Each structure stands twice: as C-alpha cells, then as structure tokens.
C-alpha positions as CSV (number, residue, x, y, z in Angstrom):
1,M,19.5,3.7,16.8
2,P,16.6,3.1,15.0
3,C,13.6,2.7,17.3
4,G,11.4,-0.6,17.5
5,L,9.6,-3.7,19.5
6,A,11.9,-5.2,21.8
7,V,10.7,-8.8,23.1
8,T,10.8,-7.4,26.2
9,A,10.2,-3.7,26.6
10,S,12.6,-1.7,29.7
11,S,11.0,0.2,32.4
12,E,11.7,3.8,30.8
13,E,9.5,2.2,27.8
14,M,6.8,0.8,30.3
15,H,5.8,4.8,29.8
16,L,5.5,5.2,26.2
17,P,1.9,4.8,24.7
18,L,-0.4,1.2,24.4
19,I,-0.5,2.8,20.6
20,C,3.0,2.6,19.6
21,Y,3.6,-1.2,20.4
22,R,0.8,-2.5,18.8
23,A,0.5,-0.3,15.4
24,K,3.4,-1.0,14.6
25,E,3.3,-4.6,15.4
26,R,0.3,-5.3,13.1
27,V,2.5,-3.5,10.5
28,S,5.2,-4.8,10.1
29,H,3.1,-9.0,10.8
30,G,1.1,-7.2,8.0
31,L,4.2,-6.9,5.8
32,V,5.6,-10.0,6.4
33,L,2.9,-11.9,5.3
34,M,2.1,-10.4,2.4
35,W,5.5,-9.7,0.9
36,G,6.1,-13.6,1.8
37,A,2.9,-14.7,-0.5
38,M,3.4,-12.2,-2.8
39,R,7.5,-13.1,-3.2
40,K,6.3,-17.3,-3.4
41,E,4.4,-16.6,-6.9
42,I,7.1,-15.0,-7.9
43,E,9.7,-17.4,-6.7
44,Q,7.3,-20.2,-8.8
45,A,7.7,-18.9,-11.4
46,V,12.0,-19.1,-11.8
47,A,11.9,-22.3,-10.5
48,L,8.9,-23.4,-13.3
49,L,10.9,-21.8,-16.3
50,A,14.2,-23.7,-14.7
51,E,12.4,-27.1,-15.2
52,K,12.3,-26.4,-19.1
53,D,9.5,-28.0,-20.2
54,P,6.3,-27.2,-22.2
55,K,3.8,-27.8,-18.8
56,A,6.0,-25.9,-16.6
57,L,6.0,-22.9,-19.0
58,E,2.5,-22.5,-18.8
59,Q,2.0,-22.9,-15.8
60,A,4.7,-19.9,-15.5
61,L,3.2,-18.4,-17.5
62,E,-0.7,-18.2,-15.9
63,L,1.6,-17.5,-12.3
64,L,3.0,-14.6,-14.0
65,Q,0.0,-12.8,-15.7
66,G,-1.5,-13.0,-12.0
67,T,1.1,-11.1,-10.5
68,V,0.8,-8.6,-13.6
69,F,-2.9,-8.2,-13.9
70,S,-3.3,-7.9,-9.9
71,F,-1.2,-4.9,-10.1
72,S,-2.6,-3.2,-13.0
73,M,-6.5,-3.9,-12.0
74,K,-5.2,-1.7,-8.9
75,V,-3.3,0.9,-10.9
76,C,-6.0,1.3,-13.8
77,G,-9.0,0.6,-11.7
78,Q,-10.5,-1.5,-15.5
79,R,-10.4,-4.6,-16.4
80,E,-9.5,-4.7,-20.1
81,D,-7.0,-1.9,-19.8
82,A,-5.7,-4.6,-16.8
83,E,-5.9,-7.6,-18.9
84,D,-4.8,-5.9,-22.2
85,T,-1.7,-4.5,-19.8
86,M,-1.2,-8.4,-18.4
87,Q,-0.5,-9.3,-22.3
88,E,1.3,-6.4,-23.7
89,V,3.8,-7.6,-20.5
90,L,4.5,-11.3,-21.5
91,V,4.8,-10.1,-25.0
92,K,7.6,-7.9,-23.9
93,S,8.7,-10.7,-21.3
94,L,8.4,-13.6,-22.9
95,P,11.6,-13.5,-25.2
96,Y,14.2,-12.7,-22.1
97,L,12.3,-15.4,-19.5
98,P,15.3,-16.7,-20.3
99,R,17.5,-14.6,-19.1
100,F,16.2,-14.7,-15.2
101,D,17.3,-17.3,-13.1
102,S,16.5,-14.2,-9.7
103,P,13.3,-13.9,-8.6
104,R,13.9,-10.4,-7.7
105,A,14.7,-9.6,-11.1
106,L,11.8,-11.0,-12.5
107,L,10.1,-9.6,-10.0
108,V,11.7,-5.7,-10.2
109,W,10.6,-6.1,-14.7
110,L,7.8,-7.2,-14.9
111,Y,7.3,-4.3,-12.6
112,R,8.8,-1.1,-14.4
113,V,7.2,-3.0,-17.9
114,A,3.6,-3.0,-16.2
115,K,4.0,0.4,-14.5
116,N,4.9,1.8,-18.2
117,R,1.6,0.4,-19.5
118,C,-0.7,1.0,-16.7
119,L,0.1,5.1,-17.3
120,M,-0.5,5.2,-20.7
121,S,-3.8,3.8,-20.4
122,R,-5.9,5.1,-22.6
123,R,-8.9,5.2,-20.7
124,R,-8.6,7.5,-18.1
125,S,-9.4,8.2,-14.6
126,K,-12.9,9.4,-14.3
127,F,-12.0,11.5,-10.9
128,A,-9.7,13.5,-12.5
129,P,-7.5,14.2,-9.8
130,K,-5.1,16.4,-9.3
131,Q,-1.2,16.0,-10.1
132,E,0.4,16.8,-6.7
133,L,-0.3,16.1,-3.7
134,S,-0.3,18.8,-0.4
135,L,1.0,17.6,3.6
136,D,-1.3,20.8,3.7
137,E,-4.4,19.8,2.4
138,L,-4.0,16.3,4.0
139,M,-3.8,17.5,7.6
140,P,-7.0,16.8,8.7
141,D,-8.8,20.6,9.8
142,R,-10.3,21.7,13.3
143,Q,-13.3,20.5,11.7
144,E,-12.5,16.6,11.6
145,L,-10.1,17.3,15.0
146,E,-12.8,18.1,16.9
147,K,-15.0,14.9,15.0
148,L,-11.9,12.6,16.6
149,A,-11.8,14.5,19.5
150,K,-15.8,13.7,20.5
151,A,-14.6,10.2,18.8
152,G,-12.4,9.1,22.0
153,P,-10.0,6.7,21.5
154,L,-10.7,4.5,18.6
155,N,-10.8,1.0,17.9
156,P,-8.4,0.6,14.4
157,E,-9.8,-3.1,14.0
158,S,-12.9,-2.3,15.0
159,L,-12.6,1.0,12.2
160,A,-11.6,-1.0,9.8
161,I,-14.1,-3.6,10.1
162,R,-17.1,-0.6,9.2
163,S,-15.1,1.5,6.3
164,Q,-13.8,-1.8,4.5
165,Q,-15.8,-1.2,1.4
166,A,-13.7,-2.5,-1.6
167,R,-15.7,0.4,-3.8
168,K,-14.8,2.9,-1.9
169,L,-11.3,1.8,-0.9
170,R,-11.2,1.1,-4.7
171,E,-12.8,4.6,-5.6
172,A,-10.5,6.4,-3.5
173,I,-6.9,5.5,-4.9
174,Q,-8.4,5.1,-8.7
175,K,-8.6,9.6,-7.3
176,L,-4.6,9.5,-6.3
177,P,-2.2,11.4,-8.9
178,P,-0.3,8.4,-11.3
179,Q,2.4,9.1,-9.9
180,Y,1.0,8.5,-6.3
181,R,-1.0,5.2,-7.0
182,I,1.3,3.4,-8.7
183,I,4.1,4.1,-5.3
184,L,0.7,2.9,-3.2
185,V,-0.2,-0.2,-5.5
186,M,3.5,-1.2,-5.3
187,R,4.3,-0.6,-1.8
188,D,1.2,-1.4,0.2
189,M,-0.8,-3.7,-1.7
190,E,1.7,-5.8,-4.1
191,G,4.2,-5.6,-0.2
192,L,7.3,-4.1,-3.3
193,S,10.5,-2.4,-1.0
194,D,11.1,1.1,-0.8
195,E,14.4,0.1,-2.8
196,E,12.6,-2.2,-5.2
197,V,9.7,0.7,-5.5
198,G,12.7,3.1,-6.2
199,E,14.6,0.5,-8.8
200,I,11.0,0.8,-10.3
201,T,10.1,4.3,-10.3
202,G,13.9,5.7,-10.7
203,L,12.8,7.6,-7.9
204,K,15.2,7.7,-4.4
205,P,13.8,5.7,-1.5
206,G,13.5,8.8,0.7
207,N,11.3,9.9,-2.3
208,V,9.4,7.5,-2.2
209,R,9.0,7.6,0.8
210,V,7.1,10.9,0.7
211,R,4.9,9.8,-1.8
212,L,4.2,6.9,-0.4
213,H,2.8,8.7,2.9
214,R,1.5,11.7,0.7
215,A,-0.7,8.8,-0.9
216,R,-1.8,6.9,2.4
217,L,-3.7,10.0,4.1
218,Y,-5.3,11.2,0.9
219,V,-6.8,7.6,0.8
220,R,-7.1,7.9,4.9
221,K,-8.4,11.5,4.0
222,E,-11.0,10.4,1.7
223,L,-12.5,7.1,3.9
224,A,-12.6,9.6,6.5
225,R,-15.7,10.8,5.3
226,Q,-17.0,7.5,6.3
227,L,-16.4,8.0,9.6
228,P,-20.1,7.8,11.9
229,A,-20.6,12.3,13.0
230,N,-21.0,10.3,16.4
231,G,-18.7,8.6,18.3
232,P,-19.9,6.5,21.8
233,A,-21.5,8.4,24.8
234,R,-18.9,10.5,26.9
235,T,-19.4,12.4,30.5
236,H,-20.1,15.7,29.7
237,G,-16.2,16.4,31.5
238,Q,-15.0,14.5,29.9
239,Q,-16.0,16.4,26.4
240,Q,-14.7,19.8,28.1
241,A,-11.5,18.0,28.3
242,S,-11.7,17.5,24.7
243,A,-13.8,20.2,23.0
244,A,-10.5,22.4,25.4
245,A,-8.2,20.0,24.2
246,T,-8.8,20.6,20.4
247,T,-8.5,24.3,21.2
248,E,-6.0,24.5,22.8
249,K,-3.9,22.0,20.1
250,R,-4.6,23.8,16.5
251,P,-3.9,21.9,13.8
252,A,-0.4,23.9,12.7
253,S,1.0,23.0,15.5
254,C,1.0,19.1,14.4
255,K,2.0,19.9,11.6
256,A,5.6,18.2,12.2
257,M,4.1,14.8,12.9
258,F,1.9,14.3,10.5
259,A,5.2,13.9,7.7
260,E,6.7,11.0,9.7
261,L,3.5,8.9,10.8
262,S,4.2,6.4,8.1
263,N,8.2,6.4,9.4
264,Y,7.2,6.4,13.2
265,L,4.5,3.3,12.1
266,E,7.0,1.0,10.0
267,E,10.0,2.1,13.1
268,Q,11.9,3.5,10.3
269,L,13.0,6.6,12.8
270,D,15.6,7.0,15.2
271,D,15.0,7.2,19.2
272,S,14.7,11.1,19.9
273,M,11.4,11.4,16.9
274,C,10.2,8.8,17.9
275,E,10.3,10.2,21.8
276,Q,9.2,13.6,20.1
277,I,6.0,11.7,18.6
278,E,5.1,9.2,21.7
279,H,5.4,12.4,24.1
280,H,2.7,14.3,22.0
281,L,0.7,11.8,21.7
282,E,0.1,11.5,24.7
283,G,-0.7,14.9,25.1
284,C,-3.5,14.7,22.1
285,E,-6.5,12.4,21.5
286,P,-6.9,13.8,18.5
287,C,-4.1,13.2,17.1
288,K,-3.8,9.6,18.8
289,A,-7.4,8.6,17.1
290,F,-5.8,10.1,13.6
291,L,-3.3,7.8,14.2
292,A,-5.6,4.6,15.0
293,T,-7.1,6.7,11.5
294,L,-3.5,6.2,9.5
295,E,-3.1,2.7,10.7
296,A,-6.6,1.3,9.7
297,T,-6.9,2.7,6.1
298,I,-3.0,1.1,5.7
299,E,-4.3,-2.8,6.9
300,Q,-6.8,-2.0,4.9
301,L,-4.5,-1.3,1.8
302,R,-2.7,-4.4,2.7
303,S,-5.5,-6.5,3.1
304,A,-8.1,-5.8,0.2
305,P,-7.8,-9.3,-2.6
306,G,-6.4,-9.1,-5.6
307,E,-8.3,-10.4,-8.9
308,S,-7.2,-12.0,-11.3
309,P,-8.1,-12.0,-14.7
310,R,-10.9,-14.1,-16.7
311,R,-10.2,-17.5,-17.5
312,N,-11.4,-18.8,-20.8
313,V,-9.4,-14.8,-21.4
314,A,-6.2,-15.9,-19.7
315,E,-6.5,-19.6,-21.5
316,K,-6.4,-17.8,-24.5
317,A,-4.2,-14.9,-23.6
318,R,-1.1,-17.7,-23.2
319,R,-2.2,-20.0,-26.3
320,E,-1.7,-16.5,-28.3
321,L,2.0,-16.0,-26.6
322,L,2.7,-19.6,-27.0
323,S,2.5,-19.8,-30.4
324,K,3.3,-16.3,-30.6
325,F,6.8,-16.8,-29.6
326,P,8.0,-20.7,-31.6
327,A,11.3,-20.0,-30.8
328,T,11.7,-18.9,-27.5
329,V,9.2,-21.4,-26.2
330,S,11.4,-23.6,-28.3
331,G,14.6,-22.2,-26.1
332,L,12.7,-22.3,-23.1
333,S,11.5,-26.6,-23.5
334,E,14.3,-28.0,-24.2
335,G,16.1,-29.3,-21.4
C-alpha cells in the first residue's frame, strides 16, 4: 500500500515527522491546481474548435498559442525562439485540428511537436550544460551539510520567498542538459503527468521520474548557492549537537535516501520505504533541512508564472496562419 495522507492519522502514524505531512500536502495540492489550470485551456480550445465558427477558431488558436509559447519560453529561454516555435507548431498542427475531439490527445500532440522544435533551437544556451547528471554530483557535500546543520530547521515557505528570484530560477533551468530540462518543464512547470511525458518523449514513466528527480536536485543545488552562510542564532549545545550529527552521518550514508526523495514527496513509495526515509530524517537534521530545500525548489518551479507572447506578434501570427490554410479554415468553419 503506497504511503499517503490520511484524513485521520492513526496512533502509529503520529510519531512520523511533521515535515512529511506538510510536504506531501503542499506538493499534492500544488499539482491539482496547476494541472487543472493547464487542462482548462486545452479543453476550452477543443470546445471552441467544435463550434465550427471563424471567431471561435481564432479564440482557440489564441489559447493554443499561449500554451505553446509558455512551454517554449521555459525550455528555450529566448523570446524569439519561443515565438518561432509557437508559430511553427501551429503551422504543423492546424491541418490536423479538425481531428482532435480529445483534450488529452491534443495536449500530447502539441507538446511533442513543441519539444522537437525546442530541441532544434538555433540559439544555444550560453551556459553550455553537461549532457548527463550524476546522482553523486547532485548530493550535498560535507560543507553544504554542515551549512544546513548550522542553519537548523528550515521553513520551506520562507525559503521559497527568500530565494524566489525569477532570473536565478530561469538560469538554473537553462543550465540543465536539454533531455532533463524538457522533462522538468513539462512535469513541474506545465503540469503533465509521468505517463503524458512518457508518451511525448518516448521514455518509460520510471525513466521520466529518474530524470525529473535529478533535474530537481540540480536546480535545488543551483538555488542553494543563494542561501545565507549563517542561520538563526543557536545555543552552544545546539551547535555542538549539529556538528556531531554532521560528522557522524557522512554524505555516503544518506545516498540511498537521496535517490527516492521526489517519490517520497509525491507519495509514490510503499510504506516500508517511507518508514525508512522518515526514520532517517528523525535522526539527521541536515537531511531534513535538505528535504526542505528540495520541497521549496519544487514549489518555486510549480508557482513560476508563465509568460505570454507579445500581443502584436501573436495577432500577426494568427492572421498569417489562417491565410495559409484556407481549406482547413473553411472546413473548421462550416457547420
């Protein structure tokens, strides 16, 4: 039975760390809100296409433009590339739009075409990312664990506010290798499911989750550089206890836990693994603090506002699009 949130916790569950319940509740709630908003735009577009009315068609195209541009901007990092992708995706999509009566099918099609176009973007990121992310490299080193131990318990909400700088987040995302960046954007910023991302990328859901977790850890590591060197004032005894815990628990002893943290936060582990992680967290303040920084990173990704194309560019693109396929437009506009 997967571990998850219960409405009423049993007496055996009451000993579990409070961070477990807070984290899972916020992450799950964020997913519901984000996925609902994203699905609504696609559903509206499909409903408008079904009206077979010229004005409804243009409204549908406007919605689809916004969806494709928002995704492309997060992946490409360049407005010109995102606008080019927006137009090219809809050029390829318009002849097929009459065939879509399923919002999910349209969603998968749009993201698959947009993903391919983004990966061929002519404007390469100036950050020149590596091609593969190693879990070992993404784990905190002794210095960071000591820093987390000195800071003591972290509040994920205040951490997100402190490090919520759009430019830094965009730069961290752009540093990701493309195959990780695409998955992070689709999964955490666009709200697609593991299965949908798998359909679009050709990866199995398990491989999607591996890349997603490493991408999250990479962005977390980049954002963690902004954390203050010193945490709140602590007593001498607290400092000694934290230092002793950090020395006793070497980074290698935490490695197994780091590989499963995303699954833990999203309730995709069985009870046995959940209990192992929670037992570890109860005795390891640095790891508990690390989990808080990972949770805050995921919250930042999911709450990052989407960008819209320039109005004049989008309007011009729609006019060109509608004039380029008069037969398709005529077919869509006839009842």
